[in-house]
C-alpha positions as CSV (number, residue, x, y, z in Angstrom):
1,M,23.3,12.3,23.5
2,I,21.4,10.2,20.9
3,K,23.1,9.5,17.6
4,T,20.3,9.4,15.1
5,K,20.0,6.2,12.9
6,L,17.9,8.1,10.3
7,P,19.7,11.5,9.9
8,N,17.9,12.3,6.6
9,Q,14.4,11.3,7.7
10,Q,11.8,14.0,7.3
11,P,8.1,14.2,8.5
12,S,5.9,12.1,6.3
13,I,4.5,14.0,3.3
14,F,1.0,12.6,4.3
15,S,1.3,14.1,7.8
16,T,2.6,17.4,6.2
17,M,-0.2,17.8,3.7
18,S,-3.0,16.6,6.1
19,K,-1.8,19.2,8.6
20,M,-1.7,21.9,5.9
21,A,-5.2,20.9,4.8
22,A,-6.5,21.4,8.3
23,E,-4.7,24.7,8.7
24,Y,-6.1,26.1,5.5
25,N,-9.6,24.4,5.7
26,A,-8.8,22.6,2.4
27,I,-10.5,19.5,1.1
28,N,-8.2,16.7,2.0
29,L,-7.5,14.4,-1.0
30,S,-3.9,13.8,0.2
31,Q,-3.7,11.0,2.8
32,G,-5.1,7.6,1.7
33,F,-8.0,7.1,4.0
34,P,-11.8,7.0,3.3
35,N,-13.9,9.7,4.7
36,F,-17.0,7.5,4.8
37,P,-18.0,5.0,7.5
38,T,-17.1,1.3,8.0
39,D,-19.9,-1.2,7.6
40,P,-22.1,-1.0,10.7
41,A,-22.2,-4.9,10.6
42,L,-18.5,-5.0,11.2
43,H,-18.8,-2.5,14.1
44,A,-21.4,-4.8,15.6
45,L,-19.1,-7.7,15.4
46,V,-16.5,-5.8,17.3
47,D,-19.0,-5.0,20.0
48,I,-20.0,-8.7,20.3
49,A,-16.4,-9.8,20.6
50,I,-15.8,-7.3,23.4
51,A,-19.0,-8.4,25.1
52,D,-17.9,-12.1,24.7
53,G,-14.7,-11.3,26.6
54,Y,-12.0,-11.2,23.9
55,N,-10.3,-8.4,25.7
56,Q,-7.0,-10.0,26.7
57,Y,-3.9,-10.9,24.6
58,A,-4.6,-12.8,21.5
59,P,-2.2,-15.6,20.4
60,M,1.1,-14.2,19.1
61,Q,0.5,-15.3,15.5
62,G,-3.1,-14.0,15.6
63,D,-6.5,-15.5,16.3
64,L,-6.6,-18.9,14.7
65,E,-10.0,-18.5,13.3
66,L,-8.9,-15.3,11.6
67,R,-5.7,-17.0,10.3
68,M,-7.8,-19.8,8.9
69,E,-10.1,-17.3,7.1
70,I,-7.1,-15.5,5.6
71,S,-5.7,-18.8,4.4
72,N,-9.0,-19.7,2.9
73,K,-9.3,-16.4,1.1
74,I,-5.9,-16.6,-0.4
75,E,-6.5,-20.2,-1.5
76,S,-9.8,-19.5,-3.1
77,L,-8.4,-16.4,-5.0
78,H,-4.9,-17.6,-5.9
79,S,-4.9,-21.4,-5.5
80,H,-2.1,-21.4,-3.0
81,H,-2.4,-22.9,0.5
82,Y,-0.8,-21.3,3.5
83,N,-0.9,-23.3,6.6
84,P,-2.8,-21.1,9.1
85,E,-0.8,-22.6,12.0
86,T,2.6,-21.8,10.7
87,E,2.5,-19.5,7.6
88,V,0.1,-16.6,8.5
89,T,0.5,-13.8,11.0
90,V,-1.9,-11.0,11.9
91,T,-0.1,-7.7,12.3
92,A,-0.8,-4.1,13.5
93,G,-1.4,-3.0,9.9
94,A,0.6,-3.6,6.8
95,T,3.3,-1.1,7.7
96,Q,4.2,-3.2,10.8
97,A,4.3,-6.3,8.6
98,I,6.6,-4.6,6.0
99,F,8.9,-3.3,8.8
100,T,9.0,-6.7,10.4
101,V,9.9,-8.5,7.2
102,I,12.8,-6.1,6.7
103,A,13.9,-6.3,10.2
104,A,13.9,-10.1,10.1
105,T,15.8,-10.4,6.8
106,I,18.1,-7.3,6.0
107,S,21.5,-6.9,7.6
108,K,24.3,-4.4,7.1
109,G,25.3,-4.1,3.5
110,D,22.4,-6.0,2.0
111,E,21.0,-4.4,-1.1
112,V,17.2,-4.1,-1.6
113,I,15.8,-3.2,-4.9
114,I,12.8,-0.9,-4.7
115,F,10.6,0.4,-7.5
116,T,10.2,4.2,-7.3
117,P,8.1,6.1,-6.9
118,A,7.7,4.1,-3.7
119,Y,5.6,4.2,-0.6
120,D,7.7,6.0,2.0
121,C,8.1,3.3,4.7
122,Y,10.3,1.0,2.6
123,S,13.6,2.9,2.4
124,P,13.8,4.1,6.0
125,A,13.3,0.6,7.3
126,V,16.0,-0.8,5.0
127,A,18.4,2.0,6.2
128,L,17.5,1.3,9.8
129,F,19.0,-2.1,9.6
130,G,22.0,-1.2,7.6
131,G,20.7,-2.1,4.2
132,V,21.3,-0.2,0.9
133,V,18.3,0.8,-1.2
134,V,18.8,0.4,-4.9
135,P,16.0,2.3,-6.7
136,V,14.6,1.3,-10.1
137,Q,12.7,4.3,-11.4
138,L,9.4,3.7,-13.1
139,K,8.4,6.4,-15.5
140,P,5.2,8.0,-16.6
141,P,2.8,7.8,-18.3
142,F,2.3,4.0,-17.7
143,Y,5.0,3.2,-15.0
144,G,5.9,-0.2,-16.5
145,V,8.8,-2.2,-15.4
146,D,11.9,-2.6,-17.4
147,W,13.1,-6.0,-16.3
148,Q,16.4,-5.8,-18.0
149,E,17.1,-2.7,-15.9
150,V,16.1,-4.7,-12.8
151,E,18.5,-7.4,-13.6
152,D,21.2,-4.9,-14.3
153,A,20.7,-3.5,-10.8
154,I,21.4,-6.8,-9.1
155,S,24.8,-7.3,-7.5
156,D,26.4,-10.0,-5.3
157,N,24.9,-8.1,-2.3
158,T,21.4,-8.0,-3.5
159,R,19.1,-9.7,-0.9
160,M,15.5,-8.6,-1.7
161,I,13.2,-7.0,-4.2
162,I,10.2,-5.1,-2.9
163,I,7.1,-4.8,-5.1
164,N,3.8,-3.1,-4.6
165,T,0.8,-4.1,-6.7
166,P,-1.6,-2.4,-7.2
167,H,1.0,0.3,-7.0
168,N,0.9,3.4,-4.8
169,P,1.1,6.2,-6.1
170,S,0.9,5.4,-9.8
171,G,-2.1,3.1,-9.8
172,M,-0.4,0.6,-12.2
173,L,-0.6,-3.2,-11.9
174,F,2.0,-5.8,-12.1
175,S,0.9,-8.1,-15.0
176,R,1.3,-11.9,-15.2
177,D,4.2,-11.3,-17.4
178,D,5.8,-9.0,-14.8
179,M,5.3,-11.6,-12.1
180,N,6.8,-14.3,-14.3
181,N,9.8,-12.1,-15.0
182,L,10.2,-11.4,-11.2
183,Q,9.9,-15.1,-10.5
184,T,12.7,-15.9,-13.1
185,I,15.0,-13.2,-11.6
186,A,14.3,-14.2,-8.0
187,E,15.1,-17.8,-8.7
188,K,18.2,-17.0,-10.8
189,Y,19.7,-14.8,-8.1
190,D,18.3,-16.5,-5.0
191,L,16.4,-13.4,-3.8
192,L,13.7,-12.8,-1.3
193,I,10.5,-10.9,-2.3
194,L,8.5,-8.6,-0.2
195,S,5.2,-8.1,-1.9
196,D,3.1,-5.3,-0.6
197,E,-0.5,-6.1,-1.7
198,V,-2.6,-3.8,0.5
199,Y,-4.8,-2.8,-2.4
200,E,-5.3,-6.4,-3.5
201,H,-9.1,-6.1,-3.7
202,I,-9.2,-2.6,-5.5
203,I,-8.6,-3.5,-9.3
204,F,-10.4,-1.9,-12.2
205,D,-11.7,-2.6,-15.7
206,G,-11.8,-6.3,-15.4
207,E,-8.1,-6.8,-14.5
208,L,-6.9,-9.4,-12.1
209,H,-4.7,-9.0,-9.1
210,Q,-1.5,-11.0,-9.7
211,S,-0.4,-11.9,-6.2
212,A,3.0,-13.3,-5.5
213,S,1.2,-16.2,-3.8
214,K,-0.3,-17.2,-7.3
215,F,3.1,-18.2,-8.7
216,E,4.5,-21.4,-7.2
217,A,8.1,-20.7,-7.3
218,L,7.7,-17.1,-6.3
219,A,5.6,-17.9,-3.4
220,T,8.3,-20.1,-1.9
221,R,10.5,-17.0,-1.4
222,S,8.0,-14.2,-0.8
223,F,6.5,-12.4,2.1
224,V,3.0,-11.2,1.1
225,T,1.6,-8.3,3.2
226,A,-1.9,-7.0,3.2
227,S,-4.3,-4.7,5.0
228,F,-7.8,-5.0,6.4
229,G,-7.8,-1.2,7.0
230,K,-7.4,-0.5,3.3
231,T,-10.0,-3.2,2.3
232,F,-12.7,-2.4,4.8
233,H,-12.5,1.4,5.3
234,N,-11.0,1.5,8.7
235,T,-7.3,2.5,8.4
236,G,-7.3,3.6,12.0
237,W,-8.0,0.1,13.3
238,K,-4.4,-0.8,12.1
239,M,-5.0,-4.4,11.2
240,G,-3.2,-6.4,8.5
241,Y,-1.4,-9.7,7.9
242,C,1.6,-11.4,6.4
243,A,1.7,-14.7,4.7
244,A,4.8,-16.6,3.9
245,P,6.3,-20.1,3.8
246,A,6.9,-21.6,7.2
247,K,10.7,-21.2,7.1
248,L,10.4,-17.5,6.3
249,M,7.4,-17.0,8.7
250,K,9.5,-18.5,11.6
251,E,12.0,-15.6,11.2
252,F,9.2,-13.1,10.8
253,Q,7.5,-14.2,14.0
254,K,10.8,-13.9,16.0
255,V,10.7,-10.1,15.4
256,H,6.9,-9.7,15.4
257,E,6.9,-11.1,18.9
258,L,9.3,-8.5,20.1
259,V,7.7,-5.6,18.3
260,V,4.0,-6.0,19.3
261,F,3.7,-9.6,20.5
262,C,0.1,-9.6,19.3
263,V,-2.5,-7.2,18.0
264,N,-6.1,-6.2,18.9
265,H,-8.1,-9.2,19.9
266,P,-11.7,-8.2,19.5
267,F,-11.1,-6.7,16.1
268,Q,-9.5,-9.9,15.1
269,K,-12.6,-11.9,16.1
270,A,-14.7,-9.5,14.2
271,F,-12.7,-9.9,11.0
272,A,-12.8,-13.6,11.4
273,T,-16.5,-13.6,11.2
274,Y,-16.7,-10.9,8.6
275,L,-14.4,-12.6,6.1
276,K,-16.7,-15.6,6.0
277,D,-18.8,-13.6,3.5
278,A,-16.5,-13.3,0.5
279,G,-18.8,-10.6,-1.0
280,H,-17.4,-8.2,1.6
281,Y,-14.1,-8.0,-0.3
282,L,-15.1,-9.3,-3.8
283,K,-17.5,-6.4,-4.3
284,L,-14.9,-3.8,-3.5
285,S,-13.5,-3.3,-7.0
286,D,-16.8,-2.4,-8.4
287,F,-17.4,0.0,-5.4
288,Y,-14.2,1.9,-6.0
289,Q,-14.4,1.8,-9.8
290,Q,-17.6,3.7,-9.5
291,K,-15.8,6.3,-7.4
292,R,-12.9,6.4,-9.8
293,D,-15.2,6.8,-12.8
294,F,-17.4,9.4,-11.0
295,F,-14.2,11.5,-10.3
296,L,-13.0,11.2,-13.8
297,H,-16.3,12.2,-15.2
298,L,-16.3,15.3,-12.9
299,M,-12.8,16.1,-14.2
300,Q,-13.8,16.2,-17.8
301,G,-12.9,19.5,-19.3
302,S,-10.1,20.2,-16.9
303,N,-6.5,20.9,-18.1
304,F,-5.0,18.2,-16.1
305,K,-3.7,15.2,-18.1
306,I,-5.2,12.0,-16.7
307,I,-4.6,8.3,-17.4
308,P,-7.2,6.3,-15.4
309,S,-5.8,4.4,-12.5
310,K,-5.8,0.6,-12.8
311,G,-6.0,-0.1,-9.1
312,T,-5.7,1.4,-5.6
313,Y,-7.9,4.4,-4.7
314,F,-5.4,6.9,-6.0
315,Q,-5.4,8.9,-9.2
316,L,-2.5,10.8,-10.7
317,L,-3.1,14.2,-12.2
318,D,-0.5,15.6,-14.6
319,F,-0.3,19.4,-14.2
320,S,2.5,20.1,-16.8
321,S,0.2,22.3,-19.0
322,L,-0.9,24.3,-16.0
323,S,2.4,25.2,-14.3
324,N,6.2,24.9,-14.5
325,K,6.5,25.1,-10.7
326,S,7.8,22.0,-8.8
327,D,5.1,19.5,-7.7
328,I,5.9,20.4,-4.1
329,I,5.3,24.1,-4.7
330,F,2.3,23.3,-6.8
331,A,0.7,21.1,-4.1
332,E,1.4,23.6,-1.4
333,R,-0.2,26.5,-3.4
334,L,-3.1,24.4,-4.4
335,T,-3.8,23.7,-0.8
336,K,-3.3,27.2,0.5
337,E,-4.7,29.3,-2.2
338,F,-7.4,27.1,-3.9
339,G,-8.4,24.7,-1.0
340,V,-7.6,21.2,-2.3
341,A,-4.9,19.2,-0.6
342,T,-3.0,16.6,-2.7
343,I,0.3,14.7,-2.6
344,P,3.4,15.7,-4.8
345,T,4.8,12.5,-6.2
346,S,8.5,13.6,-6.4
347,V,8.8,12.8,-2.7
348,F,8.4,9.1,-3.6
349,N,11.5,9.3,-5.8
350,P,14.9,9.1,-3.9
351,S,16.4,11.6,-6.4
352,G,13.3,13.8,-6.2
353,T,12.7,13.4,-9.9
354,D,9.6,15.6,-10.7
355,Y,7.2,14.5,-13.4
356,K,4.8,17.2,-12.7
357,Q,2.2,14.9,-11.2
358,I,0.1,15.1,-8.0
359,R,-1.7,12.2,-6.4
360,V,-5.2,12.5,-5.3
361,C,-7.3,10.0,-3.2
362,F,-10.8,9.3,-4.4
363,A,-11.9,7.2,-1.4
364,K,-14.2,10.0,-0.5
365,T,-17.9,10.7,-0.4
366,D,-19.5,11.9,-3.7
367,E,-20.1,15.2,-2.1
368,T,-16.4,15.6,-1.3
369,L,-15.4,14.6,-4.8
370,E,-17.8,16.9,-6.3
371,K,-16.5,19.9,-4.3
372,A,-12.8,19.1,-5.0
373,A,-13.4,18.4,-8.8
374,A,-15.2,21.7,-9.1
375,I,-12.1,23.5,-8.0
376,L,-9.7,21.4,-10.0
377,R,-11.7,21.4,-13.1
378,E,-11.7,25.3,-13.1
379,F,-8.1,25.6,-11.9
380,P,-6.4,28.3,-13.9
381,G,-2.9,27.3,-13.2
382,F,0.0,29.5,-12.1
């Protein structure tokens, strides 16, 4: 018999709600994926790479040309140089990168501070390697960080802090002051940082992304993970990367080689060419802000309380004036009875704390957003 290592692990809320959306023919605003196509020019680059024979194993670390473009991108945006030979690895999506970081660094009894609500891959990976999750709860409406609370949570066993900016599901951003506070604490207690930056290019209202790589002392102890799938509307391609100092990357690659060895070669060649035009990612914030603003305009007059998202392609909707039901029951009934699938946010809190908020994804066509908003705007509550 197998003794489960994750006895409390349940099916992902994303899979659950997407399945429910399909069963009830509901508009799916739950799982975070665009329902519009990838740039045809990027498709063509994949076809070219396949025709040119890039169909066998890529280098374990990733195609060198792509690693060079990743390094160039980070340096141009954040003024920090990662050596593409030793400090960048291409991964099978950001989730694999995050898992690999945790596998390479966390041992039995190590404590890992996670800001909740948190993306649901962090805690299980920590538990799988015997680590202990120490949650620090972010609270609505703005989900700001209380850095004294963070410091109070640190013990002799604390090994790592995981951050996510822009933050899923709240849409908040870590500010420059936040990152400076994180840097001070990380240095003071000699901590590693895992910085999940998959929405790095989706920032609104003129704000700037404060990458861990931008802060000199922080960068020396940080793994930065990112996602081409989120950036270029092709989450199913499962392509991301990790950047870290050579001494950390060496440990990362020991695990990476065992988990996947390398990732899809023709897609890497396509991204290497595509990244040469910085406009492909620099214009993304404007593109998604138009979608956010369009959705918020459509929602005017609704009884949901809404604070505009600062980043990501998610928006929280506060339904406290519409129902006293739990957010899980609310989301289920909204899907089954009214035809819009969303994500209840209490599932991202280890204690199940329910702030009466659901998360919607606005990375959808205008037609989809119009149909969903028409239902939500007139939603009577229950």
